[in-house]
All heavy atoms as TSV, in Angstrom:
chain	resi	resn	atom	element	x	y	z
A	1	MET	N	N	54.161	103.426	103.687
A	1	MET	CA	C	55.217	102.515	103.298
A	1	MET	C	C	55.547	101.628	104.433
A	1	MET	O	O	55.844	102.092	105.567
A	1	MET	CB	C	56.478	103.319	102.880
A	1	MET	CG	C	57.620	102.508	102.335
A	1	MET	SD	S	58.828	103.668	101.717
A	1	MET	CE	C	60.114	102.520	101.410
A	2	SER	N	N	55.532	100.344	104.298
A	2	SER	CA	C	55.687	99.419	105.371
A	2	SER	C	C	57.172	99.045	105.611
A	2	SER	O	O	57.567	98.726	106.723
A	2	SER	CB	C	54.903	98.136	105.144
A	2	SER	OG	O	55.279	97.493	103.948
A	3	GLU	N	N	58.001	99.102	104.557
A	3	GLU	CA	C	59.369	98.718	104.700
A	3	GLU	C	C	60.256	99.985	104.694
A	3	GLU	O	O	59.996	100.929	103.979
A	3	GLU	CB	C	59.829	97.808	103.552
A	3	GLU	CG	C	59.139	96.428	103.629
A	3	GLU	CD	C	59.626	95.492	102.550
A	3	GLU	OE1	O	60.840	95.634	102.163
A	3	GLU	OE2	O	58.831	94.661	102.158
A	4	GLN	N	N	61.315	99.920	105.516
A	4	GLN	CA	C	62.265	101.064	105.525
A	4	GLN	C	C	63.512	100.826	104.711
A	4	GLN	O	O	64.305	101.744	104.494
A	4	GLN	CB	C	62.718	101.325	106.982
A	4	GLN	CG	C	61.516	101.692	107.878
A	4	GLN	CD	C	61.986	101.898	109.296
A	4	GLN	OE1	O	63.128	101.529	109.685
A	4	GLN	NE2	N	61.121	102.392	110.134
A	5	TRP	N	N	63.683	99.596	104.235
A	5	TRP	CA	C	64.879	99.244	103.457
A	5	TRP	C	C	64.505	98.852	102.044
A	5	TRP	O	O	63.580	97.975	101.869
A	5	TRP	CB	C	65.652	98.109	104.120
A	5	TRP	CG	C	66.940	97.813	103.431
A	5	TRP	CD1	C	67.187	96.681	102.717
A	5	TRP	CD2	C	68.073	98.567	103.372
A	5	TRP	NE1	N	68.473	96.753	102.149
A	5	TRP	CE2	C	69.074	97.892	102.551
A	5	TRP	CE3	C	68.417	99.820	103.840
A	5	TRP	CZ2	C	70.290	98.426	102.264
A	5	TRP	CZ3	C	69.703	100.323	103.564
A	5	TRP	CH2	C	70.607	99.608	102.814
A	6	LEU	N	N	65.155	99.429	101.044
A	6	LEU	CA	C	64.863	99.103	99.651
A	6	LEU	C	C	66.028	98.304	99.139
A	6	LEU	O	O	67.070	98.790	98.726
A	6	LEU	CB	C	64.730	100.427	98.844
A	6	LEU	CG	C	63.669	101.390	99.423
A	6	LEU	CD1	C	63.782	102.732	98.700
A	6	LEU	CD2	C	62.367	100.821	99.295
A	7	THR	N	N	65.835	96.984	99.160
A	7	THR	CA	C	66.888	96.043	98.832
A	7	THR	C	C	67.394	96.270	97.357
A	7	THR	O	O	68.633	96.202	97.190
A	7	THR	CB	C	66.346	94.582	98.950
A	7	THR	OG1	O	65.802	94.407	100.206
A	7	THR	CG2	C	67.439	93.566	98.729
A	8	GLU	N	N	66.577	96.564	96.459
A	8	GLU	CA	C	66.967	96.683	95.079
A	8	GLU	C	C	68.037	97.745	94.907
A	8	GLU	O	O	68.907	97.626	94.034
A	8	GLU	CB	C	65.816	97.032	94.173
A	8	GLU	CG	C	64.628	96.094	94.286
A	8	GLU	CD	C	63.720	96.450	95.479
A	8	GLU	OE1	O	63.520	97.631	95.850
A	8	GLU	OE2	O	63.200	95.504	96.125
A	9	VAL	N	N	68.010	98.797	95.714
A	9	VAL	CA	C	68.921	99.958	95.505
A	9	VAL	C	C	69.842	100.092	96.712
A	9	VAL	O	O	70.657	100.978	96.759
A	9	VAL	CB	C	68.169	101.273	95.263
A	9	VAL	CG1	C	67.546	101.297	93.889
A	9	VAL	CG2	C	67.150	101.578	96.306
A	10	GLU	N	N	69.666	99.168	97.680
A	10	GLU	CA	C	70.517	99.164	98.874
A	10	GLU	C	C	70.472	100.485	99.612
A	10	GLU	O	O	71.530	101.064	100.003
A	10	GLU	CB	C	71.927	98.705	98.559
A	10	GLU	CG	C	71.968	97.289	98.094
A	10	GLU	CD	C	73.436	96.824	97.899
A	10	GLU	OE1	O	74.400	97.459	98.258
A	10	GLU	OE2	O	73.548	95.678	97.367
A	11	LEU	N	N	69.271	101.046	99.739
A	11	LEU	CA	C	69.052	102.316	100.460
A	11	LEU	C	C	67.938	102.147	101.448
A	11	LEU	O	O	67.046	101.361	101.184
A	11	LEU	CB	C	68.687	103.436	99.521
A	11	LEU	CG	C	69.840	104.003	98.652
A	11	LEU	CD1	C	69.241	104.986	97.639
A	11	LEU	CD2	C	70.907	104.653	99.481
A	12	GLY	N	N	67.981	102.871	102.507
A	12	GLY	CA	C	66.886	102.870	103.492
A	12	GLY	C	C	66.414	104.238	103.730
A	12	GLY	O	O	66.965	105.246	103.267
A	13	LEU	N	N	65.322	104.336	104.433
A	13	LEU	CA	C	64.767	105.630	104.857
A	13	LEU	C	C	64.754	105.680	106.390
A	13	LEU	O	O	64.519	104.687	107.094
A	13	LEU	CB	C	63.303	105.760	104.374
A	13	LEU	CG	C	63.170	105.886	102.848
A	13	LEU	CD1	C	61.712	105.782	102.450
A	13	LEU	CD2	C	63.771	107.239	102.413
A	14	CYS	N	N	65.167	106.824	106.919
A	14	CYS	CA	C	65.184	106.971	108.364
A	14	CYS	C	C	64.722	108.402	108.674
A	14	CYS	O	O	64.651	109.263	107.874
A	14	CYS	CB	C	66.554	106.679	108.936
A	14	CYS	SG	S	67.829	107.800	108.335
A	15	LEU	N	N	64.372	108.563	109.967
A	15	LEU	CA	C	64.029	109.931	110.486
A	15	LEU	C	C	65.312	110.569	110.972
A	15	LEU	O	O	66.088	109.960	111.665
A	15	LEU	CB	C	62.978	109.803	111.590
A	15	LEU	CG	C	61.622	109.227	111.170
A	15	LEU	CD1	C	60.723	109.162	112.323
A	15	LEU	CD2	C	60.982	110.171	110.132
A	16	TRP	N	N	65.419	111.870	110.664
A	16	TRP	CA	C	66.646	112.604	111.044
A	16	TRP	C	C	66.156	113.968	111.570
A	16	TRP	O	O	65.304	114.630	110.948
A	16	TRP	CB	C	67.483	112.847	109.808
A	16	TRP	CG	C	68.652	113.737	109.994
A	16	TRP	CD1	C	69.891	113.456	110.615
A	16	TRP	CD2	C	68.762	115.062	109.555
A	16	TRP	NE1	N	70.689	114.521	110.559
A	16	TRP	CE2	C	69.972	115.589	109.943
A	16	TRP	CE3	C	67.872	115.958	108.866
A	16	TRP	CZ2	C	70.436	116.900	109.683
A	16	TRP	CZ3	C	68.296	117.210	108.629
A	16	TRP	CH2	C	69.531	117.695	109.011
A	17	GLU	N	N	66.643	114.362	112.747
A	17	GLU	CA	C	66.325	115.586	113.286
A	17	GLU	C	C	67.427	116.593	113.051
A	17	GLU	O	O	68.601	116.314	113.395
A	17	GLU	CB	C	66.070	115.495	114.776
A	17	GLU	CG	C	65.594	116.787	115.393
A	17	GLU	CD	C	65.216	116.670	116.923
A	17	GLU	OE1	O	65.033	115.517	117.381
A	17	GLU	OE2	O	65.161	117.702	117.559
A	18	GLY	N	N	67.084	117.713	112.480
A	18	GLY	CA	C	68.123	118.716	112.179
A	18	GLY	C	C	67.537	119.824	111.319
A	18	GLY	O	O	66.334	119.955	111.091
A	19	ALA	N	N	68.442	120.724	110.865
A	19	ALA	CA	C	68.070	121.898	110.092
A	19	ALA	C	C	68.280	121.593	108.609
A	19	ALA	O	O	69.294	121.076	108.229
A	19	ALA	CB	C	68.914	123.113	110.499
A	20	TYR	N	N	67.271	121.979	107.840
A	20	TYR	CA	C	67.346	121.851	106.345
A	20	TYR	C	C	66.746	123.129	105.778
A	20	TYR	O	O	65.606	123.465	106.145
A	20	TYR	CB	C	66.592	120.595	105.923
A	20	TYR	CG	C	66.551	120.475	104.376
A	20	TYR	CD1	C	67.696	120.108	103.678
A	20	TYR	CD2	C	65.401	120.708	103.672
A	20	TYR	CE1	C	67.714	120.017	102.314
A	20	TYR	CE2	C	65.396	120.625	102.277
A	20	TYR	CZ	C	66.506	120.263	101.617
A	20	TYR	OH	O	66.579	120.140	100.228
A	21	GLU	N	N	67.508	123.781	104.970
A	21	GLU	CA	C	67.113	125.046	104.366
A	21	GLU	C	C	66.572	126.045	105.440
A	21	GLU	O	O	65.558	126.664	105.214
A	21	GLU	CB	C	66.111	124.805	103.271
A	21	GLU	CG	C	66.714	124.101	102.100
A	21	GLU	CD	C	65.809	123.985	100.840
A	21	GLU	OE1	O	64.595	124.377	100.986
A	21	GLU	OE2	O	66.281	123.484	99.828
A	22	GLY	N	N	67.271	126.077	106.585
A	22	GLY	CA	C	66.925	127.039	107.628
A	22	GLY	C	C	65.832	126.642	108.533
A	22	GLY	O	O	65.452	127.378	109.418
A	23	LYS	N	N	65.226	125.453	108.292
A	23	LYS	CA	C	64.098	125.024	109.157
A	23	LYS	C	C	64.505	123.810	109.978
A	23	LYS	O	O	64.904	122.801	109.384
A	23	LYS	CB	C	62.833	124.762	108.322
A	23	LYS	CG	C	61.708	124.372	109.196
A	23	LYS	CD	C	60.450	124.167	108.363
A	23	LYS	CE	C	59.289	123.931	109.376
A	23	LYS	NZ	N	58.340	122.985	108.839
A	24	ARG	N	N	64.331	123.893	111.261
A	24	ARG	CA	C	64.661	122.761	112.154
A	24	ARG	C	C	63.439	121.906	112.322
A	24	ARG	O	O	62.382	122.446	112.696
A	24	ARG	CB	C	65.221	123.270	113.472
A	24	ARG	CG	C	65.696	122.242	114.392
A	24	ARG	CD	C	66.781	122.791	115.367
A	24	ARG	NE	N	67.540	121.750	115.945
A	24	ARG	CZ	C	68.525	121.183	115.327
A	24	ARG	NH1	N	68.860	121.439	114.114
A	24	ARG	NH2	N	69.251	120.234	115.938
A	25	ASP	N	N	63.567	120.602	112.083
A	25	ASP	CA	C	62.416	119.713	112.174
A	25	ASP	C	C	62.938	118.269	112.149
A	25	ASP	O	O	64.120	117.994	112.125
A	25	ASP	CB	C	61.475	119.939	111.024
A	25	ASP	CG	C	60.034	119.701	111.390
A	25	ASP	OD1	O	59.812	118.827	112.246
A	25	ASP	OD2	O	59.161	120.327	110.805
A	26	VAL	N	N	62.053	117.316	112.052
A	26	VAL	CA	C	62.358	115.915	111.822
A	26	VAL	C	C	62.046	115.660	110.359
A	26	VAL	O	O	60.973	115.917	109.867
A	26	VAL	CB	C	61.530	115.001	112.720
A	26	VAL	CG1	C	61.819	113.498	112.382
A	26	VAL	CG2	C	61.784	115.276	114.204
A	27	TRP	N	N	63.086	115.106	109.684
A	27	TRP	CA	C	62.999	114.867	108.272
A	27	TRP	C	C	63.147	113.457	107.906
A	27	TRP	O	O	63.840	112.670	108.589
A	27	TRP	CB	C	64.070	115.681	107.541
A	27	TRP	CG	C	64.078	117.148	107.815
A	27	TRP	CD1	C	64.812	117.792	108.822
A	27	TRP	CD2	C	63.315	118.176	107.177
A	27	TRP	NE1	N	64.524	119.107	108.791
A	27	TRP	CE2	C	63.611	119.406	107.825
A	27	TRP	CE3	C	62.407	118.129	106.121
A	27	TRP	CZ2	C	63.054	120.606	107.402
A	27	TRP	CZ3	C	61.877	119.335	105.751
A	27	TRP	CH2	C	62.179	120.533	106.368
A	28	LEU	N	N	62.587	113.048	106.770
A	28	LEU	CA	C	62.850	111.718	106.234
A	28	LEU	C	C	64.057	111.830	105.322
A	28	LEU	O	O	64.149	112.677	104.449
A	28	LEU	CB	C	61.597	111.299	105.358
A	28	LEU	CG	C	61.557	109.868	104.865
A	28	LEU	CD1	C	61.578	108.939	106.063
A	28	LEU	CD2	C	60.328	109.693	104.010
A	29	ARG	N	N	65.050	110.975	105.622
A	29	ARG	CA	C	66.315	110.978	104.901
A	29	ARG	C	C	66.731	109.616	104.383
A	29	ARG	O	O	66.324	108.611	104.996
A	29	ARG	CB	C	67.454	111.457	105.804
A	29	ARG	CG	C	67.335	112.890	106.410
A	29	ARG	CD	C	67.770	113.945	105.435
A	29	ARG	NE	N	69.102	113.826	104.914
A	29	ARG	CZ	C	70.161	114.503	105.362
A	29	ARG	NH1	N	70.041	115.335	106.312
A	29	ARG	NH2	N	71.362	114.266	104.794
A	30	TRP	N	N	67.485	109.588	103.292
A	30	TRP	CA	C	68.063	108.349	102.852
A	30	TRP	C	C	69.178	107.906	103.835
A	30	TRP	O	O	69.875	108.803	104.379
A	30	TRP	CB	C	68.672	108.506	101.464
A	30	TRP	CG	C	67.694	108.731	100.364
A	30	TRP	CD1	C	67.487	109.890	99.694
A	30	TRP	CD2	C	66.690	107.815	99.882
A	30	TRP	NE1	N	66.500	109.730	98.779
A	30	TRP	CE2	C	65.998	108.464	98.896
A	30	TRP	CE3	C	66.460	106.507	100.131
A	30	TRP	CZ2	C	64.987	107.874	98.147
A	30	TRP	CZ3	C	65.413	105.889	99.425
A	30	TRP	CH2	C	64.715	106.520	98.465
A	31	CYS	N	N	69.357	106.644	103.994
A	31	CYS	CA	C	70.426	106.106	104.870
A	31	CYS	C	C	70.950	104.794	104.327
A	31	CYS	O	O	70.393	104.218	103.390
A	31	CYS	CB	C	69.907	105.882	106.301
A	31	CYS	SG	S	68.604	104.669	106.381
A	32	ASP	N	N	72.173	104.459	104.790
A	32	ASP	CA	C	72.809	103.183	104.395
A	32	ASP	C	C	72.324	102.070	105.258
A	32	ASP	O	O	71.485	102.274	106.164
A	32	ASP	CB	C	74.299	103.376	104.357
A	32	ASP	CG	C	74.946	103.637	105.721
A	32	ASP	OD1	O	74.264	103.383	106.748
A	32	ASP	OD2	O	76.119	104.047	105.750
A	33	ALA	N	N	72.909	100.907	105.037
A	33	ALA	CA	C	72.520	99.659	105.781
A	33	ALA	C	C	72.762	99.802	107.250
A	33	ALA	O	O	72.028	99.151	108.100
A	33	ALA	CB	C	73.250	98.479	105.265
A	34	GLU	N	N	73.671	100.632	107.707
A	34	GLU	CA	C	73.959	100.765	109.118
A	34	GLU	C	C	73.106	101.891	109.748
A	34	GLU	O	O	73.203	102.184	110.917
A	34	GLU	CB	C	75.411	101.096	109.404
A	34	GLU	CG	C	76.324	99.934	109.162
A	34	GLU	CD	C	76.614	99.634	107.716
A	34	GLU	OE1	O	76.866	100.593	106.943
A	34	GLU	OE2	O	76.621	98.495	107.362
A	35	GLY	N	N	72.287	102.569	108.929
A	35	GLY	CA	C	71.404	103.647	109.415
A	35	GLY	C	C	72.093	105.010	109.380
A	35	GLY	O	O	71.539	105.995	109.906
A	36	ASN	N	N	73.229	105.091	108.737
A	36	ASN	CA	C	73.952	106.385	108.626
A	36	ASN	C	C	73.272	107.210	107.555
A	36	ASN	O	O	73.073	106.724	106.409
A	36	ASN	CB	C	75.439	106.190	108.303
A	36	ASN	CG	C	76.144	105.347	109.321
A	36	ASN	OD1	O	76.047	105.658	110.530
A	36	ASN	ND2	N	76.819	104.346	108.893
A	37	VAL	N	N	72.983	108.468	107.830
A	37	VAL	CA	C	72.313	109.363	106.877
A	37	VAL	C	C	73.259	109.621	105.756
A	37	VAL	O	O	74.490	109.896	105.901
A	37	VAL	CB	C	71.884	110.639	107.569
A	37	VAL	CG1	C	71.475	111.703	106.577
A	37	VAL	CG2	C	70.807	110.370	108.593
A	38	ILE	N	N	72.754	109.577	104.544
A	38	ILE	CA	C	73.538	109.901	103.326
A	38	ILE	C	C	73.431	111.411	103.119
A	38	ILE	O	O	72.385	111.937	102.990
A	38	ILE	CB	C	73.018	109.080	102.117
A	38	ILE	CG1	C	73.225	107.606	102.385
A	38	ILE	CG2	C	73.695	109.546	100.792
A	38	ILE	CD1	C	72.609	106.724	101.356
A	39	PRO	N	N	74.627	112.031	103.080
A	39	PRO	CA	C	74.616	113.529	102.922
A	39	PRO	C	C	73.992	114.018	101.649
A	39	PRO	O	O	74.148	113.341	100.583
A	39	PRO	CB	C	76.082	113.906	103.010
A	39	PRO	CG	C	76.858	112.668	103.255
A	39	PRO	CD	C	75.975	111.515	103.117
A	40	THR	N	N	73.365	115.153	101.678
A	40	THR	CA	C	72.876	115.789	100.461
A	40	THR	C	C	74.090	116.347	99.701
A	40	THR	O	O	75.141	116.384	100.203
A	40	THR	CB	C	71.861	116.932	100.785
A	40	THR	OG1	O	72.657	117.953	101.470
A	40	THR	CG2	C	70.742	116.512	101.638
A	41	GLY	N	N	73.836	116.742	98.479
A	41	GLY	CA	C	74.965	117.334	97.674
A	41	GLY	C	C	75.523	118.541	98.377
A	41	GLY	O	O	76.731	118.728	98.385
A	42	ALA	N	N	74.674	119.423	98.950
A	42	ALA	CA	C	75.145	120.580	99.667
A	42	ALA	C	C	75.959	120.186	100.899
A	42	ALA	O	O	77.045	120.785	101.163
A	42	ALA	CB	C	74.024	121.520	100.058
A	43	GLU	N	N	75.504	119.199	101.644
A	43	GLU	CA	C	76.263	118.728	102.825
A	43	GLU	C	C	77.624	118.134	102.405
A	43	GLU	O	O	78.629	118.335	103.082
A	43	GLU	CB	C	75.451	117.679	103.560
A	43	GLU	CG	C	74.243	118.257	104.332
A	43	GLU	CD	C	73.272	117.206	104.809
A	43	GLU	OE1	O	73.295	116.060	104.260
A	43	GLU	OE2	O	72.529	117.479	105.696
A	44	ARG	N	N	77.634	117.371	101.357
A	44	ARG	CA	C	78.859	116.755	100.860
A	44	ARG	C	C	79.869	117.817	100.424
A	44	ARG	O	O	81.029	117.755	100.683
A	44	ARG	CB	C	78.545	115.805	99.703
A	44	ARG	CG	C	79.655	114.902	99.370
A	44	ARG	CD	C	79.263	113.738	98.393
A	44	ARG	NE	N	78.209	114.066	97.473
A	44	ARG	CZ	C	76.974	113.541	97.508
A	44	ARG	NH1	N	76.656	112.744	98.476
A	44	ARG	NH2	N	76.117	113.853	96.606
A	45	ALA	N	N	79.336	118.849	99.725
A	45	ALA	CA	C	80.226	119.954	99.310
A	45	ALA	C	C	80.837	120.670	100.470
A	45	ALA	O	O	81.979	121.036	100.482
A	45	ALA	CB	C	79.445	120.941	98.420
A	46	GLU	N	N	80.026	120.922	101.478
A	46	GLU	CA	C	80.515	121.565	102.739
A	46	GLU	C	C	81.570	120.693	103.445
A	46	GLU	O	O	82.596	121.205	103.931
A	46	GLU	CB	C	79.347	121.896	103.674
A	46	GLU	CG	C	79.769	122.510	104.986
A	46	GLU	CD	C	80.419	123.874	104.814
A	46	GLU	OE1	O	80.303	124.539	103.781
A	46	GLU	OE2	O	81.071	124.326	105.794
A	47	GLN	N	N	81.337	119.369	103.510
A	47	GLN	CA	C	82.339	118.496	104.102
A	47	GLN	C	C	83.639	118.546	103.342
A	47	GLN	O	O	84.740	118.543	103.948
A	47	GLN	CB	C	81.741	117.064	104.150
A	47	GLN	CG	C	80.657	116.857	105.121
A	47	GLN	CD	C	79.953	115.521	104.916
A	47	GLN	OE1	O	80.157	114.755	104.033
A	47	GLN	NE2	N	79.055	115.206	105.868
A	48	GLU	N	N	83.566	118.550	101.989
A	48	GLU	CA	C	84.769	118.595	101.221
A	48	GLU	C	C	85.485	119.965	101.398
A	48	GLU	O	O	86.737	120.018	101.469
A	48	GLU	CB	C	84.432	118.397	99.740
A	48	GLU	CG	C	84.030	116.944	99.440
A	48	GLU	CD	C	83.505	116.777	98.011
A	48	GLU	OE1	O	83.637	117.744	97.198
A	48	GLU	OE2	O	83.015	115.648	97.720
A	49	ARG	N	N	84.757	121.069	101.488
A	49	ARG	CA	C	85.334	122.369	101.705
A	49	ARG	C	C	86.086	122.404	103.002
A	49	ARG	O	O	87.212	122.883	103.107
A	49	ARG	CB	C	84.254	123.483	101.630
A	49	ARG	CG	C	84.885	124.869	101.696
A	49	ARG	CD	C	83.798	125.897	102.116
A	49	ARG	NE	N	83.253	125.712	103.438
A	49	ARG	CZ	C	83.917	126.035	104.524
A	49	ARG	NH1	N	85.123	126.523	104.502
A	49	ARG	NH2	N	83.320	125.854	105.695
A	50	GLU	N	N	85.468	121.842	104.071
A	50	GLU	CA	C	86.034	121.836	105.396
A	50	GLU	C	C	87.298	120.958	105.394
A	50	GLU	O	O	88.267	121.323	106.021
A	50	GLU	CB	C	85.051	121.346	106.438
A	50	GLU	CG	C	83.961	122.312	106.750
A	50	GLU	CD	C	82.890	121.779	107.699
A	50	GLU	OE1	O	82.937	120.602	108.033
A	50	GLU	OE2	O	81.953	122.532	107.949
A	51	ALA	N	N	87.263	119.820	104.727
A	51	ALA	CA	C	88.445	118.902	104.612
A	51	ALA	C	C	89.544	119.616	103.918
A	51	ALA	O	O	90.739	119.461	104.365
A	51	ALA	CB	C	88.069	117.606	103.918
A	52	LYS	N	N	89.296	120.328	102.849
A	52	LYS	CA	C	90.363	121.042	102.106
A	52	LYS	C	C	90.937	122.132	102.993
A	52	LYS	O	O	92.191	122.336	102.966
A	52	LYS	CB	C	89.819	121.705	100.842
A	52	LYS	CG	C	89.544	120.675	99.779
A	52	LYS	CD	C	88.950	121.284	98.534
A	52	LYS	CE	C	88.658	120.273	97.478
A	52	LYS	NZ	N	88.020	120.868	96.291
A	53	GLU	N	N	90.122	122.864	103.735
A	53	GLU	CA	C	90.597	123.895	104.630
A	53	GLU	C	C	91.507	123.360	105.678
A	53	GLU	O	O	92.507	123.887	106.008
A	53	GLU	CB	C	89.403	124.702	105.220
A	53	GLU	CG	C	89.843	125.783	106.119
A	53	GLU	CD	C	90.587	126.941	105.435
A	53	GLU	OE1	O	90.395	127.159	104.206
A	53	GLU	OE2	O	91.395	127.569	106.157
A	54	THR	N	N	91.075	122.200	106.284
A	54	THR	CA	C	91.845	121.538	107.316
A	54	THR	C	C	93.268	121.110	106.775
A	54	THR	O	O	94.247	121.304	107.439
A	54	THR	CB	C	91.099	120.340	107.903
A	54	THR	OG1	O	89.885	120.811	108.491
A	54	THR	CG2	C	91.894	119.624	108.937
A	55	ALA	N	N	93.235	120.531	105.561
A	55	ALA	CA	C	94.461	120.105	104.941
A	55	ALA	C	C	95.371	121.288	104.655
A	55	ALA	O	O	96.609	121.211	104.845
A	55	ALA	CB	C	94.177	119.333	103.650
A	56	LEU	N	N	94.815	122.397	104.187
A	56	LEU	CA	C	95.601	123.579	103.974
A	56	LEU	C	C	96.261	124.132	105.205
A	56	LEU	O	O	97.425	124.504	105.238
A	56	LEU	CB	C	94.751	124.637	103.234
A	56	LEU	CG	C	95.400	125.945	102.883
A	56	LEU	CD1	C	96.631	125.717	101.955
A	56	LEU	CD2	C	94.459	126.918	102.305
A	57	GLN	N	N	95.465	124.196	106.272
A	57	GLN	CA	C	95.981	124.655	107.563
A	57	GLN	C	C	97.122	123.782	108.055
A	57	GLN	O	O	98.108	124.263	108.566
A	57	GLN	CB	C	94.844	124.732	108.587
A	57	GLN	CG	C	93.878	125.892	108.345
A	57	GLN	CD	C	92.688	125.750	109.207
A	57	GLN	OE1	O	92.481	124.879	110.033
A	57	GLN	NE2	N	91.772	126.765	109.101
A	58	ARG	N	N	96.961	122.457	107.899
A	58	ARG	CA	C	98.035	121.522	108.296
A	58	ARG	C	C	99.249	121.747	107.525
A	58	ARG	O	O	100.348	121.763	108.041
A	58	ARG	CB	C	97.505	120.074	108.210
A	58	ARG	CG	C	98.502	119.014	108.615
A	58	ARG	CD	C	97.869	117.642	108.629
A	58	ARG	NE	N	98.855	116.722	109.173
A	58	ARG	CZ	C	99.729	116.036	108.472
A	58	ARG	NH1	N	99.811	116.094	107.157
A	58	ARG	NH2	N	100.583	115.189	109.041
A	59	ALA	N	N	99.123	121.891	106.181
A	59	ALA	CA	C	100.263	122.113	105.351
A	59	ALA	C	C	100.993	123.398	105.728
A	59	ALA	O	O	102.245	123.484	105.754
A	59	ALA	CB	C	99.854	122.154	103.851
A	60	GLU	N	N	100.209	124.436	106.025
A	60	GLU	CA	C	100.859	125.676	106.437
A	60	GLU	C	C	101.620	125.585	107.783
A	60	GLU	O	O	102.687	126.084	107.920
A	60	GLU	CB	C	99.772	126.756	106.599
A	60	GLU	CG	C	99.240	127.237	105.227
A	60	GLU	CD	C	98.028	128.131	105.310
A	60	GLU	OE1	O	97.515	128.388	106.412
A	60	GLU	OE2	O	97.577	128.610	104.243
A	61	ARG	N	N	101.069	124.761	108.755
A	61	ARG	CA	C	101.748	124.599	109.989
A	61	ARG	C	C	103.054	123.774	109.759
A	61	ARG	O	O	104.096	124.080	110.345
A	61	ARG	CB	C	100.865	123.767	110.962
A	61	ARG	CG	C	99.793	124.646	111.634
A	61	ARG	CD	C	99.171	123.904	112.857
A	61	ARG	NE	N	98.734	122.611	112.533
A	61	ARG	CZ	C	97.517	122.222	112.078
A	61	ARG	NH1	N	96.675	123.176	111.762
A	61	ARG	NH2	N	97.243	120.957	111.863
A	62	LEU	N	N	102.990	122.757	108.896
A	62	LEU	CA	C	104.203	121.958	108.617
A	62	LEU	C	C	105.259	122.782	107.937
A	62	LEU	O	O	106.429	122.677	108.266
A	62	LEU	CB	C	103.832	120.753	107.834
A	62	LEU	CG	C	102.977	119.704	108.488
A	62	LEU	CD1	C	102.516	118.631	107.509
A	62	LEU	CD2	C	103.731	119.043	109.649
A	63	ALA	N	N	104.811	123.657	106.982
A	63	ALA	CA	C	105.804	124.500	106.315
A	63	ALA	C	C	106.441	125.467	107.309
A	63	ALA	O	O	107.684	125.709	107.261
A	63	ALA	CB	C	105.100	125.289	105.200
A	64	ALA	N	N	105.681	125.958	108.213
A	64	ALA	CA	C	106.245	126.906	109.275
A	64	ALA	C	C	107.218	126.172	110.145
A	64	ALA	O	O	108.256	126.686	110.518
A	64	ALA	CB	C	105.093	127.492	110.085
A	65	GLN	N	N	106.914	124.869	110.474
A	65	GLN	CA	C	107.880	124.073	111.319
A	65	GLN	C	C	109.177	123.863	110.521
A	65	GLN	O	O	110.252	123.928	111.103
A	65	GLN	CB	C	107.232	122.759	111.716
A	65	GLN	CG	C	106.109	122.914	112.726
A	65	GLN	CD	C	105.422	121.613	113.023
A	65	GLN	OE1	O	105.562	120.607	112.272
A	65	GLN	NE2	N	104.599	121.598	114.044
A	66	LEU	N	N	109.042	123.559	109.252
A	66	LEU	CA	C	110.229	123.343	108.463
A	66	LEU	C	C	111.108	124.643	108.367
A	66	LEU	O	O	112.309	124.606	108.518
A	66	LEU	CB	C	109.882	122.874	107.042
A	66	LEU	CG	C	109.395	121.475	106.904
A	66	LEU	CD1	C	108.894	121.182	105.468
A	66	LEU	CD2	C	110.557	120.480	107.215
A	67	ARG	N	N	110.426	125.767	108.187
A	67	ARG	CA	C	111.170	127.015	108.118
A	67	ARG	C	C	111.868	127.298	109.474
A	67	ARG	O	O	112.967	127.847	109.473
A	67	ARG	CB	C	110.232	128.180	107.775
A	67	ARG	CG	C	109.804	128.150	106.343
A	67	ARG	CD	C	108.973	129.413	105.965
A	67	ARG	NE	N	108.420	129.303	104.638
A	67	ARG	CZ	C	107.146	128.910	104.365
A	67	ARG	NH1	N	106.339	128.711	105.362
A	67	ARG	NH2	N	106.786	128.764	103.107
A	68	ALA	N	N	111.222	126.927	110.571
A	68	ALA	CA	C	111.811	127.168	111.861
A	68	ALA	C	C	113.087	126.309	112.031
A	68	ALA	O	O	114.008	126.663	112.774
A	68	ALA	CB	C	110.844	126.792	113.014
A	69	LEU	N	N	113.150	125.214	111.314
A	69	LEU	CA	C	114.327	124.312	111.301
A	69	LEU	C	C	115.347	124.749	110.243
A	69	LEU	O	O	116.380	124.085	110.083
A	69	LEU	CB	C	113.946	122.871	111.051
A	69	LEU	CG	C	113.060	122.237	112.187
A	69	LEU	CD1	C	112.517	120.875	111.734
A	69	LEU	CD2	C	113.851	122.084	113.444
A	70	GLY	N	N	115.089	125.805	109.526
A	70	GLY	CA	C	116.031	126.314	108.500
A	70	GLY	C	C	115.854	125.640	107.122
A	70	GLY	O	O	116.703	125.715	106.318
A	71	ILE	N	N	114.722	124.974	106.927
A	71	ILE	CA	C	114.473	124.306	105.695
A	71	ILE	C	C	113.319	125.051	104.957
A	71	ILE	O	O	112.281	125.263	105.490
A	71	ILE	CB	C	114.058	122.855	105.923
A	71	ILE	CG1	C	115.072	122.074	106.726
A	71	ILE	CG2	C	113.730	122.118	104.611
A	71	ILE	CD1	C	114.668	120.768	107.229
A	72	GLU	N	N	113.665	125.433	103.767
A	72	GLU	CA	C	112.549	126.137	102.943
A	72	GLU	C	C	111.806	125.052	102.157
A	72	GLU	O	O	112.362	124.347	101.281
A	72	GLU	CB	C	113.194	127.099	101.984
A	72	GLU	CG	C	112.168	127.929	101.245
A	72	GLU	CD	C	111.299	128.796	102.092
A	72	GLU	OE1	O	111.745	129.235	103.165
A	72	GLU	OE2	O	110.103	128.900	101.697
A	73	PRO	N	N	110.532	124.903	102.507
A	73	PRO	CA	C	109.724	123.878	101.820
A	73	PRO	C	C	109.529	124.198	100.304
A	73	PRO	O	O	109.456	125.378	99.921
A	73	PRO	CB	C	108.411	123.850	102.563
A	73	PRO	CG	C	108.326	125.140	103.262
A	73	PRO	CD	C	109.770	125.583	103.459
A	74	GLU	N	N	109.504	123.154	99.494
A	74	GLU	CA	C	109.202	123.344	98.067
A	74	GLU	C	C	107.730	123.614	97.923
A	74	GLU	O	O	106.891	122.965	98.617
A	74	GLU	CB	C	109.608	122.155	97.276
A	74	GLU	CG	C	111.112	121.911	97.236
A	74	GLU	CD	C	111.517	120.744	96.412
A	74	GLU	OE1	O	110.708	120.334	95.548
A	74	GLU	OE2	O	112.608	120.209	96.605
A	75	VAL	N	N	107.368	124.489	97.000
A	75	VAL	CA	C	105.957	124.797	96.752
A	75	VAL	C	C	105.461	124.068	95.560
A	75	VAL	O	O	106.051	123.718	94.652
A	75	VAL	CB	C	105.748	126.292	96.553
A	75	VAL	CG1	C	104.289	126.647	96.270
A	75	VAL	CG2	C	106.287	127.071	97.773
């Protein structure tokens, strides 16, 4: 393949070094116009899980701060 950018679908191909299914290597991955790798479904699910966990931890810290001020947060 001579071109790395597919104009019709606005996707490119790039080399990415990392682990996939337990194997560390250099992989061919889809990327955007800036060369950012597009996450796989599993990677996207993990990112969402981590974001939810972070938000939950933040909410718990804020609720604890409110309780310390004598305010019972609404659930």
